[in-house]
C-alpha positions, 0 to 999 in steps of 0.5 A: 582769205576767209575759209569755211571750216569743213569738219563734219559729214553733215556739211557734205550734203549742204555743200552739194545743195549749195553747189547748185547755187554757187561753185564750192571749193574744197581745199584739203590740207595736211598740216604735217606736209611741207608741200601742202603748206607751200601750196596753201601759202601760194593759194592764200597769197594769190587769192583775190576775193573780188575775182572769186566772189561767186565761190565759197571756199571750204578748208579741210584739215585732213589729219584731224578729219581723215574719215571726212577726207575719205568720204569726200573721195567716195562722194565726189569720185575723186582720188584722195590726195593732199594737198588737194583742191576740188571745185564742186558745181551742181553736186559734181566735181568740175576741177580736182587737182593736187600738189603743185598742179593746183592752179588758182588761175584755172580755179578762177576760170572754172568757177567763173565759167560755172557761175556764168552758166548758171545765169 
């Protein structure tokens, strides 16, 4: 799994712009939380790049970048949670789930539907 690190507020504007070309996935992870670790492991274990070629995945270490995590919550009007997966399309969240509600099959469905709607 090839994550793109999300480390600065400047990247949020780029992500918004990028989401008009392809779906963007933001995964927020707490390095101190065993649930977050379990969910991250499950996502990475089941990630199949060939099924998600249209999406760009970003990884946010929310303990190191908590202000950025809060900014994401405000910017995309989603409640701050961890772990959390958010799919951004056309500058807006089209999927936002946390903890064990994060479902990679649902993310794949959302990403593929949004990518198809672009064409």
